[in-house]
N, C-alpha and C positions, 0 to 999 in steps of 0.2 A: 321307388312310387311317389318318395317326397322330392326328390330334382324332377321329376315327368310338371308335378303341380305346378312349383315354381318357374317352371319355364312355361306353361303354359298359360300362370297369371301376370310373368312379364309380358309376353306377346299377346295377351289384348289390353294391358296396358298399351302400349304402344301402339295398338293399332287403335284404340278407342283416342290418343293424343292427338294422332295422324289424321283423323275423320276432322276432329275439334281445330285443330290447327290449321289444316290443308282449307276450310270452307272461309274465302275471304269475308263473306258478310259476316261471320262471326267477329273476325278478328278485324274487321271495321266497328261494329257495334261494340266490342271491347274497349276500343280504343278512344272511342267517342262518349262512353260514358266516366271513362276517367280525366278525359281531358277537356272532350266539346267540339277536338279539331283533330282532323287526321290529315296529312297529304299525301303528295304521289310518290313523295321520296321515301316514306314508309312502305306505301301500298302503291303499286307501279300501275295497277286496275285502273287507279282514277286517274289516268291520263284517256280511258278511253269513254269516250260519250254514248254510246249503248249502255256500259256498265254504271256510269251515274245514273245514266237516267233508271235504268233497273233498280237502282239503291234507294234512289228517292219515292219509287214506286212501294217496295219493300218495307223501307223507316219513314213513314208518314214524317215525322219529326226532324228528318234531316235534309238538309239541301246542299247541291253541289255545284261546283263551278271551275272555271278552267282559266286559269292569269298568263297573261304570255309579258312579260317585259326583259328586255337588253338580250332580246334570241332566245330566251329560255322559257320555258312553258312546265306551269306546275297545277295540276289538278287536286282539287280539296275537298273536305266533305264537313260539316258543321253541324251542331245541333244550334237548332231556332231556339229553342227556350232556352238556350244558355250564352248567346252572342249573336249578334245582330250581322247581317251583313258586309258590312263596313268593316267591323271588327275583324272577321275574318279572311276578308281581302288583306287586309294590311297584316296580319297573319302571314297571310301566304307569300305577300310583297316580300317580307321581312327574310321569308324562306329564299326565296329568289337570290335578293342581295347578298346572302352569305352563304350563298352556294357557292363552290367553283365552277 
């Protein structure tokens, strides 16, 4: 009986974790709350134009953009109350320059 209860609780915790970690919008929101900026090197979905538009609709204080440089592309999102568009763009360019 006790072993069954432990197994059930473990399965429930794993399922809840997967639901939360699987939602890209939640992951992006968490990363934005921590540092105010997230890029497609962490969240590849930011390269998708449709996804970025949906993100801006669901999170009104978030802006997104895509940057092309040296044959590389990076999509990114930032909190407008924590950094300007130029600051976010500079950060994205640094990521491109430092990537392989």
